[in-house]
C-alpha positions in Angstrom: 6.2 2.1 21.8 9.5 0.7 23.2 12.1 2.8 24.7 15.4 3.0 22.8 18.8 1.7 24.0 20.8 4.8 25.1 24.5 5.2 25.4 25.0 7.8 28.0 28.3 9.2 29.1 27.4 11.5 32.0 30.0 13.8 33.7 29.8 16.5 36.2 28.2 19.2 34.0 28.3 17.5 30.5 26.5 14.6 29.0 26.9 12.8 25.5 24.0 10.7 24.6 23.7 8.3 21.6 21.0 6.0 20.5 21.8 2.5 19.3 20.1 1.6 16.0 20.2 -2.0 14.7 22.6 -2.4 11.8 23.8 1.3 11.8 26.0 3.5 13.6 24.5 5.0 16.8 22.5 8.3 16.4 23.7 11.5 18.2 21.0 12.6 20.6 22.8 15.2 22.7 26.2 16.6 23.5 26.1 19.4 26.0 24.7 20.2 29.4 24.4 17.3 31.8 20.8 15.7 31.3 18.8 12.9 32.5 17.9 10.8 29.5 15.7 8.2 31.4 12.3 7.6 29.4 13.5 9.2 26.3 11.4 8.4 23.2 13.3 7.0 20.2 14.5 9.5 17.7 12.5 7.9 15.0 9.2 8.6 17.0 9.8 12.2 17.2 11.2 12.9 13.7 8.4 13.1 11.2 8.6 13.1 7.3 10.0 16.4 5.9 9.7 17.7 2.4 12.2 17.0 -0.2 14.0 14.5 2.1 15.0 10.8 1.7 12.0 8.4 2.3 14.2 6.6 5.0 15.3 9.3 7.6 19.2 10.0 7.8 19.9 11.8 11.0 23.4 12.4 12.2 25.2 9.2 13.4 28.5 8.8 15.2 30.0 7.9 11.8 28.3 9.7 8.8 29.4 8.7 5.3 28.2 9.9 2.1 26.3 8.3 -0.8 23.2 7.0 1.1 21.3 10.2 1.9 23.6 12.0 4.3 24.8 15.3 2.8 26.7 16.8 5.6 30.4 16.3 6.4 31.5 12.6 6.6 33.7 11.0 9.1 35.4 8.6 6.7 35.9 8.6 2.9 38.0 5.9 1.2 38.4 4.0 -2.0 40.3 1.3 -3.8 41.8 2.6 -7.1 38.9 5.1 -7.4 36.2 2.3 -7.3 32.9 2.7 -5.5 33.5 4.3 -2.2 30.0 4.3 -0.8 30.1 2.6 2.5 27.4 0.3 3.6 27.8 -1.0 7.3 26.6 -4.6 7.5 27.6 -5.1 11.2 27.6 -2.7 14.3 28.6 -3.6 17.6 28.8 -1.4 20.7 30.9 -2.3 23.8 30.2 -0.3 27.0 32.6 0.1 29.9 32.4 2.7 32.9 32.7 6.1 31.3 33.7 4.6 27.8 32.2 3.3 24.6 33.8 1.4 21.7 31.6 1.3 18.4 32.9 -1.1 15.7 31.4 -0.8 12.2 32.3 -3.4 9.4 31.7 -3.2 5.6 32.6 -6.7 4.5 31.9 -6.1 0.9 34.6 -3.1 0.8 36.8 -4.6 3.3 36.7 -1.7 5.7 36.3 -1.6 9.5 35.9 1.5 11.5 36.4 1.6 15.3 35.3 4.6 17.3 36.2 5.1 21.0 34.7 7.6 23.3 35.8 8.1 26.9 34.6 10.7 29.5 36.9 11.7 32.2 35.2 12.7 35.3 38.1 14.7 36.7 38.2 17.1 33.7 34.7 16.7 32.3 36.2 16.1 28.9 35.1 13.7 26.2 38.0 12.0 24.1 37.0 10.8 20.9 39.1 8.6 18.5 38.5 7.0 15.2 40.5 4.1 13.6 40.2 2.7 10.2 41.4 -0.9 9.4 41.9 -2.4 5.8 40.3 -5.8 6.1 40.3 -6.2 2.3 42.8 -8.0 0.0 44.3 -4.9 -1.7 45.5 -1.4 -0.7 42.9 1.1 0.7 43.4 4.7 -0.1 42.1 6.9 2.7 40.9 10.3 1.7 39.9 11.5 5.0 39.2 10.2 8.5 37.8 12.8 11.0 38.4 12.3 14.7 34.8 12.9 15.3 31.7 14.7 14.0 29.4 16.4 16.6 26.1 18.1 16.7 25.4 21.7 18.0 22.0 22.9 18.6 20.2 26.0 16.9 20.9 28.0 20.1 24.6 28.1 19.4 25.2 31.7 19.1 28.8 32.6 18.3 32.3 31.2 17.5 35.6 32.1 19.3 38.7 30.9 17.5 42.3 32.0 17.2 44.7 32.9 14.5 48.2 34.4 14.2 51.7 34.6 12.7 55.2 34.7 14.1 55.5 37.2 16.9 51.7 37.8 16.9 50.4 34.3 18.0 46.9 33.4 19.0 44.9 36.6 18.2 41.4 36.1 19.2 38.5 36.3 16.8 34.8 36.3 17.7 32.3 35.7 14.9 28.6 34.9 14.5 27.6 31.3 13.7 27.9 30.7 10.0 25.0 30.8 7.5 26.9 28.2 5.5 30.3 27.0 6.8 33.2 28.1 9.1 36.4 26.4 8.4 39.9 26.5 10.0 42.4 24.5 7.9 46.1 24.4 8.6 48.6 23.3 5.8 51.9 24.3 7.2 52.9 20.9 8.5 53.0 22.0 12.1 50.3 23.4 14.5 50.9 26.9 13.4 50.9 30.3 15.2 47.2 30.4 15.5 47.6 28.0 18.4 46.0 24.7 19.1 43.5 23.5 16.5 40.5 24.3 18.4 37.5 26.6 19.0 34.9 27.6 21.5 31.2 27.9 20.6 29.0 30.1 22.9 25.6 29.0 24.0 23.0 31.9 24.1 22.3 30.6 27.6 25.9 31.2 28.8 27.4 27.8 28.2 30.2 26.9 26.0 31.1 23.9 23.9 34.7 23.6 23.1 37.1 21.2 21.2 40.8 20.9 20.6 42.6 18.4 18.4 45.6 16.5 20.0 47.6 17.0 16.8 51.0 18.7 15.8 50.5 18.8 12.1 47.9 19.8 9.4 44.4 19.9 10.6 40.8 20.7 9.5 38.1 22.1 11.8 34.7 23.0 10.5 31.3 24.1 11.7 28.6 23.8 9.1 25.0 24.9 9.3 22.5 22.3 8.4 19.0 22.8 7.2 17.3 21.6 10.2 18.6 24.7 12.1 21.5 23.3 14.0 25.2 22.9 13.2 27.7 20.1 12.5 31.2 20.3 14.0 33.8 18.2 12.5 37.5 17.9 13.3 40.5 15.9 12.2 43.9 15.7 10.7 44.1 17.0 7.1 45.8 14.3 5.0 47.8 15.0 1.8 46.4 13.5 -1.4 47.5 9.9 -1.7 49.4 10.1 1.5 47.4 7.4 3.4 47.5 4.2 1.4 46.8 1.3 3.8 48.1 -2.1 2.9 45.9 -5.2 3.5 45.9 -5.4 7.3 47.1 -2.0 8.1 45.3 0.6 10.3 45.5 4.4 10.7 44.1 6.2 13.8 43.0 9.7 13.7 44.2 12.0 16.6 42.2 12.4 19.7 39.6 15.1 19.9 39.1 16.6 23.3 35.6 18.0 23.7 33.8 19.6 26.5 30.8 21.5 27.5 30.6 24.0 30.5 27.7 26.0 31.8 30.4 28.4 33.3 31.4 29.8 29.9 34.9 30.0 28.5 36.5 30.0 31.9 34.7 26.8 32.7 35.6 25.2 29.4 39.2 26.3 29.8 39.3 24.9 33.2 38.1 21.4 31.9 40.8 21.7 29.2 43.5 22.5 31.8 42.5 19.3 33.7 42.7 17.2 30.6 45.9 18.5 29.5 47.5 18.0 32.8 46.5 14.4 32.7 48.4 13.9 29.5 51.8 15.1 30.8 54.4 12.6 31.9 56.5 14.5 34.5 59.9 13.3 35.5 59.4 11.3 38.6 55.8 11.2 38.1 54.7 14.6 39.5 55.3 18.3 38.7 57.9 19.8 40.9 57.9 23.6 41.4 58.4 25.2 38.0 62.0 26.5 38.0 62.9 30.0 37.1 64.7 30.0 33.7 67.4 32.2 32.2 67.5 31.8 28.3 70.7 33.3 26.7 69.1 34.1 23.3 68.2 37.8 23.6 71.2 38.3 25.9 73.8 37.4 23.3 72.2 35.8 20.3 75.0 33.8 18.4 77.9 35.5 20.2 79.1 32.7 22.3 82.3 32.6 24.2 82.9 30.3 27.2 84.3 33.0 29.6 81.4 35.4 28.7 78.8 32.8 29.0 80.1 31.9 32.5 79.9 35.6 33.5 76.4 35.7 32.1 75.6 32.5 34.3 76.9 34.4 37.3 74.7 37.3 36.8 71.7 35.1 36.3 72.4 33.1 39.5 72.8 36.5 41.3 69.0 37.2 40.3 67.7 34.1 41.9 67.4 32.0 38.5 67.2 28.2 38.9 67.8 27.0 35.4 70.3 28.3 32.9 69.4 27.5 29.3 72.0 27.9 26.6 70.3 28.8 23.4 71.4 28.6 19.7 75.1 29.2 18.9 76.9 26.6 20.8 77.5 24.0 18.1 80.2 23.6 15.3 80.2 26.4 12.7 77.2 28.2 14.2 77.9 31.9 13.8 74.7 32.6 12.3 71.5 30.8 11.1 73.1 30.0 7.7 75.5 27.2 8.8 76.0 24.3 11.1 72.3 23.2 11.7 72.3 19.4 12.0 76.0 19.0 13.2 75.3 18.5 16.9 78.8 18.8 18.2 80.3 21.5 20.3 82.1 24.4 18.6 85.6 24.0 20.0 86.5 27.6 19.0 83.8 28.8 21.3 84.0 26.2 24.1 87.6 24.6 24.1 86.6 22.3 26.8 83.3 21.4 25.3 80.2 22.2 27.3 81.1 20.2 30.4 83.0 23.2 31.9 80.3 25.6 31.4 77.7 23.0 32.6 79.8 22.3 35.7 80.1 26.0 36.4 76.2 26.5 36.1 75.8 23.6 38.6 78.2 25.1 41.0 76.2 28.3 41.0 73.1 26.2 42.1 71.3 26.2 38.8 70.3 23.5 36.4 71.8 23.4 32.9 69.5 23.5 29.8 70.4 23.4 26.0 68.7 24.5 22.9 68.4 22.1 19.8 66.7 22.0 16.7 66.7 18.3 15.6 64.2 18.3 12.9 66.1 20.9 10.8 69.3 21.0 8.6 71.2 23.9 7.0 72.4 23.0 3.4 75.7 24.3 4.7 76.3 21.5 7.2 78.2 18.2 7.2 75.0 16.4 7.8 73.3 17.7 4.6 76.4 17.3 2.5 76.6 13.6 3.6 72.9 12.9 3.3 71.1 15.3 1.1 68.2 12.9 0.5 67.3 13.1 4.3 65.6 16.4 3.7 61.9 16.7 2.9 61.6 16.9 -0.9 59.1 16.4 -3.7 60.3 14.6 -6.8 61.8 17.0 -9.4 61.0 20.1 -7.3 64.1 21.8 -5.5 63.1 22.2 -1.9 62.8 25.9 -0.7 64.8 27.1 2.2 63.3 29.2 5.1 65.6 30.8 7.7 68.2 29.2 5.6 67.2 25.7 6.5 65.6 22.6 5.3 63.4 20.0 7.1 64.7 16.6 7.9 62.2 13.8 6.7 61.3 12.2 10.0 59.2 9.5 8.4 62.5 7.8 7.6 63.6 5.4 10.4 67.3 6.1 9.6 66.9 9.8 10.0 65.3 9.3 13.4 68.0 6.8 14.4 70.8 9.4 13.5 69.1 12.1 15.4 68.4 9.9 18.4 72.1 8.9 18.5 73.2 12.6 18.3 70.9 13.7 21.2 71.5 10.6 23.2 75.2 11.3 23.2 74.6 14.9 24.4 72.4 13.9 27.2 74.6 11.0 28.3 77.9 13.0 28.2 76.6 16.2 29.8 74.4 17.0 32.9 71.5 18.3 30.8 68.3 18.6 32.6 66.4 20.4 30.0 66.1 20.7 26.2 64.5 23.7 24.4 63.4 21.9 21.3 62.9 24.3 18.5 61.3 24.2 15.0 62.0 27.2 13.1 60.0 26.9 9.8 56.9 25.7 8.1 57.1 22.4 6.3 57.4 22.8 2.4 57.4 20.6 0.5 55.5 18.1 2.8 54.3 15.2 0.9 53.7 13.1 4.0 52.4 15.5 6.7 50.9 12.8 8.9 54.1 10.7 8.7 56.2 13.7 9.6 54.2 14.3 12.8 54.3 10.6 13.7 58.1 10.6 13.2 58.5 13.6 15.4 56.4 12.0 18.1 58.4 8.7 17.8 61.7 10.4 18.1 60.5 12.4 21.2 59.1 9.2 22.7 62.3 7.2 22.3 64.5 10.1 23.8 62.0 10.4 26.7 62.3 6.6 27.4 66.0 6.8 27.3 66.2 10.0 29.5 63.2 10.3 31.5 64.6 12.9 33.9 65.0 15.5 31.2 62.3 18.0 30.6 61.6 19.3 27.1 60.2 22.5 25.8 58.1 22.7 22.6 59.1 25.8 20.6 58.4 26.5 16.9 59.6 29.9 16.0 57.8 30.9 19.3 54.4 29.5 19.7 54.1 27.5 16.4 53.6 24.1 18.0 51.3 24.4 20.9 48.9 21.5 21.1 47.6 18.6 23.1 49.5 16.1 21.0 53.0 17.3 21.5 52.4 17.9 25.3 52.5 14.1 25.7 56.2 14.2 25.0 57.0 17.7 26.4 56.6 19.8 29.5 56.6 23.4 28.5 55.6 25.7 25.5 57.4 28.6 24.4 54.6 30.9 23.9 56.0 33.5 21.5 59.4 35.0 20.5 57.6 38.4 21.0 58.4 39.2 24.8 56.9 42.8 24.5 54.6 42.6 27.6 51.7 44.3 26.0 51.9 42.0 23.1 52.2 39.1 25.5 48.9 40.0 27.4 46.6 39.0 24.5 48.8 36.1 23.4 49.0 34.7 27.0 45.3 35.0 27.5 44.6 33.1 24.3 47.1 30.5 25.4 45.3 30.1 28.7 42.1 29.3 26.9 43.5 25.9 26.0 46.6 25.3 28.2 47.3 25.6 32.0 49.7 28.5 33.1 52.5 26.2 34.4 53.2 25.3 30.8 53.3 28.8 29.5 56.9 30.0 29.0 56.8 33.7 29.9 60.1 35.7 30.2 61.0 39.1 31.4 62.6 40.7 28.3 64.6 43.8 27.7 63.3 47.3 27.3 63.0 48.4 24.5 61.5 45.0 23.5 63.6 43.4 20.8 60.5 42.4 18.8 58.5 45.7 18.9 61.0 48.4 20.2 58.5 49.5 22.8 59.6 50.7 26.1 57.9 49.2 29.2 58.5 49.6 33.0 60.2 46.6 34.5 57.3 46.0 37.0 54.8 45.8 34.2 57.0 43.4 32.3 57.5 41.2 35.4 53.9 41.2 36.4 53.0 39.9 33.0 55.6 37.2 33.1 55.1 35.9 36.5 51.6 34.6 35.6 53.1 31.7 33.6 56.4 29.8 33.9 58.8 32.5 34.7 62.0 33.1 32.9 64.5 35.9 32.2 65.8 36.7 28.7 68.0 39.8 28.8 71.6 40.5 29.9 71.5 41.7 33.6 74.6 43.7 32.9 72.6 46.2 31.0 70.3 46.9 33.9 71.0 49.5 36.6 71.4 48.5 40.1 67.8 49.4 41.0 66.4 47.4 38.1 68.4 44.3 39.1 67.2 44.5 42.6 63.7 44.9 41.3 63.9 42.0 39.0 65.4 39.7 41.8 62.5 40.8 44.0 59.9 39.7 41.2 61.7 36.4 41.0 61.4 36.0 44.7 57.6 36.9 44.4 57.2 34.2 41.8 58.9 31.7 43.9 56.8 32.4 47.0 53.5 32.3 45.1 54.0 29.6 42.2 52.3 27.1 44.4 49.2 29.3 43.9 49.8 30.4 40.3 50.3 26.7 39.0 48.0 23.7 39.2 44.8 25.5 40.0 42.0 27.5 38.0 42.3 30.5 35.9 39.7 33.2 35.4 40.0 36.0 32.8 38.0 39.2 32.4 38.0 42.7 31.0 37.6 45.6 33.3 36.9 48.1 30.4 38.7 51.4 29.8 41.9 49.5 28.8 42.1 47.3 31.9 42.2 43.4 31.8 42.4 41.1 34.7 43.1 37.5 35.4 42.9 35.5 38.6 44.9 32.3 39.4 44.6 29.7 42.2 41.4 28.5 43.8 38.2 30.4 45.1 39.6 29.9 48.7 43.1 31.5 47.9 44.0 33.2 44.7 46.0 36.0 43.0 44.4 38.7 41.1 46.3 40.7 38.5 45.0 43.9 37.0 46.8 45.4 34.0 46.2 48.7 32.8 47.1 48.4 29.0 46.2 52.0 27.8 45.8 55.3 29.4 42.4 55.4 31.2 39.7 57.6 29.8 37.6 57.6 33.0 38.3 60.0 35.9 38.3 56.9 38.3 38.6 53.2 37.8 35.5 51.2 38.1 35.2 48.2 40.6 35.8 44.7 39.2 32.9 42.3 39.7 34.4 38.8 40.3 31.6 36.6 39.2 33.1 33.4 40.2 33.2 34.0 44.0 30.7 32.7 46.4 29.3 34.6 49.4 31.9 33.9 52.0 34.0 36.9 53.1 37.3 37.6 51.7 40.4 39.4 53.0 42.0 41.3 50.0 45.5 42.3 50.3 47.3 44.5 47.6 50.6 42.7 47.4 52.3 45.0 44.9 51.7 47.4 42.1 53.2 49.7 39.7 51.8 52.9 38.4 49.5 53.2 41.4 47.7 56.6 42.1 47.3 57.4 38.5 48.9 60.4 36.7 50.7 63.3 38.6 51.5 61.0 41.5 48.2 61.8 43.3 47.9 60.3 46.9 46.8 56.7 47.1 43.3 56.4 48.7 43.3 55.2 52.2 41.5 51.9 51.4 44.4 50.9 49.2 47.0 51.9 51.9 45.1 49.6 54.3 45.1 46.9 51.7 48.8 47.1 51.5 49.2 47.0 55.2 46.8 44.3 56.7 44.2 43.8 53.9 40.6 44.7 53.8 37.6 42.6 54.4 34.7 42.2 51.8 31.7 40.1 51.7 32.0 37.6 48.8 28.6 38.7 47.6 29.9 42.3 47.4 32.9 41.3 45.4 30.6 39.2 43.1 28.0 41.7 42.4 29.4 45.2 43.1 33.0 44.4 42.4 36.5 44.8 44.0 37.5 48.7 44.1 40.7 49.3 42.3 43.4 51.9 42.8 44.0 54.4 39.9 46.7 53.0 37.4 48.7 54.6 34.8 49.1 53.1 31.3 51.3 49.9 31.8 50.6 49.9 35.4 49.7 46.7 37.4 48.2 45.8 40.7 48.4 42.3 42.2 46.0 41.3 44.9 45.6 38.2 47.2 42.1 37.2 47.9 41.7 34.7 50.8 38.5 33.1 52.1 37.9 34.2 55.7 35.6 32.1 58.1 
């Protein structure tokens, strides 16, 4: 018995192992915890015959296709004018490089070539998988589906964690048992959607987690299907429209990257791997991330009510708080008094800004702040000069009037002339004005959308061209709040607007879900007004601020509507963020549930981190229970209570002496005690918060 040729991508805590089989795609042997595959027997030597099965065994390969005994999900399906679509690979080559594989499969008879690439990044412990189909035939090839990858999950996979949502209620967590048949998440809205990134987490009964996310900003399809051998098949890819992908002879199409990881440290570990992979995809101005500037966004302060003098006064009030970047939101351009008109006409409204935006931008700069601007380039109002001049530039299906949403239509970015026009308009703004930041919005789903993949590619192309022309400008991805948060758009942007709902209680769940996939420095999190505009709930300023400082901090309210004490408190929280953003950003994130309405998160490194405890509901217990911090080692820690709100519980009872000592000089704890017995917590009222600093000592 001769040992098989194995392809082994081995990371820090994860391995991907495939077995080379002559004339066929490699067989999947393992994806999960790091293993030593030396001396492994060939798969054929351990899989005996099974009843009611093909005479020739058909295990899962890197590129399963239908029609030859594989009955699970397929990686590739295509045809020529509906003719025979059963692929039969007559050539397979595998090229190995350090940490990477390229698998090339060719069906000469049907004129199809499939190229699969897998790369393991040691820094993130993430596997990136990509698939490309080439039409090497003499006639057009109709592509039905091309998954980015198909992966195996063993029978011990125990539960699924995914996310769903809507506008103002993004990324709501759902925990489910593994399916008896199939679990599927399909998006058809043309953008990522308010359920967050196309991805999921699968819990291992032993405590580990498999996780994937698709680097794609359009329609997607993720599925987990039970197989009759006891395990599960995970598939992920872009969802193509019928007839959309017709490849001319010599043409190719590449499916979006799938980022896949396994961590023995559960969801926190898998999320840390994702954070490292996402950070590697960002192109920062100057090559490195600088400290994340405190934002002021004008939207909830004034909505469409723009006037130059009032906006300058608003900028004065923002600067007095310590804000570092002033972002002028919707309402600045010609005819824009509501969401019904003007979208697409990217020239300044002279009635609101007689000197253009240059005077306001100069005023903002004189106050020591950067100037940012809101745009929504992919959209157009029917009541606009652009639409009147070019009605065929909007997405449409033949013979079907396009429906409006938010009184707007979608521009067809698959058309080069549309992209050229938008680039020229944005390039003029960025050339003529000292704009350091664009808030790039996208306020509706795509309908009709006959070419969803082409629309995404057009958006990426426009963003890439603009970034190349203006590399110093940062861009925020916003889509009705958190409708376009994914690993595809982040290659062109630098921040996500997490939700239009700034209510702090709502934001806790939304932001924790965001952090499952994305690092905190990308998470736009603002201090909003009270009552919150989205929910009308009233919350203490300290609670709103303590939730917001865990991400990329901003302010979205009119400071003139705050009392002197609240303005001073908000300025103090901004100072806190500036002092600690070096710890909050760029490190690890750990999330936990303390029970009785309390949730916590830690950010930084095990050596030095900030711990936030938020009491979301009135506690039912007489006293709070300690928080076990499972990720700490045995080294002693000094714990300092940096700030808190709602301390001492109801009726303003005296703060226990330990916490007074924590506020003064800190208190020492053995790391093993904090890990096993837990950190003592002060009593907190509902919507109270405590922020601790934990520093390794000795």
